N, C-alpha and C positions, 0 to 999 in steps of 0.2 A: 592114404599116404604110406609108402613103404618105410620101414624102420630106418632111421639114419638120414633121412633126407631133410633138407631145410627149405622152407617155403619163403619166397620173397613176397612181402606184403606191401600194399600201397594204401593211400587214403581211401581209394575206391573199394578195396577188398578187405580192409581191416575188420569190419563188423562180421562179415561172413566167415573169414578164416580164423579170427581170434575170439571175438565175443560170443559167437555161436558154436564154437568148438565143443565137442562132447568130452574131450580129454583136456587135461591141463596143458597150457601153452607157455613156453619160454620165448619171450620176444626180445630180440637184440636190436636196440635202437643205436644206429651207427652212421658213419659217413666215410666215404673212401679216402678222404684227406686226413683222417684222424688216426694218428699213430697208435694210441692205446686200443682203438677199435680194431685195427689190423692185428694187434698183439693178442686180443681176446678171441678173435675169430676162430683160430684153430681149436681153442678150448671149447667153444660153443659147438663146433663141428664134431669134436670127440664126444661130447655129452649127448648130442643127437644120436650118434651111433650106439652109445652105451645104454641109453634109455629106450631106444627103439620105439615100439608102438605104444608105450605107456606115457609118452610125452611128445607133444607136437612142438617143433622148434621153427621159429620164424625170424626173419630179419626185416627191419624197416629202415630204409635209407632216409635220414632226417632231412636231407636236402630235397629229396623228391616228394616226401610226405610230411611236410612241415605242419600241416593241420593236425594230423594224428599225433605227432610228437608233442605239439602244444597242448592238445586236449588231455594228454596223460602226464602233463607237467614235466616233460623231459627237458631239463635245463642244461645238462652237460652230458657228454657222451664219452665212453659207452655207458648206456643205461640198460640194464636187463630187468624186465618186469615179467613176473610169473602170474599168469591169469588162470583162474579156476572158476568154472561156472559163470563166465562172462565178467568177472570182477578181478581187479588187481589184488593179488594175495601177498606178494613179496616184491620189493624193489631193491636192486643192487646197483649202485652208481660207482663208476670208475673201473679201473683195471684191478681185478681181484683174483685170488687163487681159484683153481678148479674146485678145491675142497669146499671153499665158501659157497660157490654156486651149487655144488652137489648138496650141501646141507640145506640150502633154501629149497631146492627141488624136492628133496626127500620130505621136508616138512610139509610142502604143499600137496604132494602126491599122497602122503599118508593122512592128511587131514580130511 
């Protein structure tokens, strides 16, 4: 994956793209009809560019991949989950600042 790109993930590709990833992954659980999701989208895109190859960034449309959302206890959106070594390391729920997301990413990448 080139630095700055965002992968779209589904129920069928979640294990391969996220749980088996060799690098930490920021997963944005969202839906097209969700206003806060649309608001946080550009922040997630900027972070994908800033972190480049040190972080994989993925989006999961909860309408299309309800099974994956349910299995990770996503009850409201947007929900951002940081995965490291196949396990959820940090979870952020709701529309939050870029700095809050960066803090969580730095904590996971550094650990």
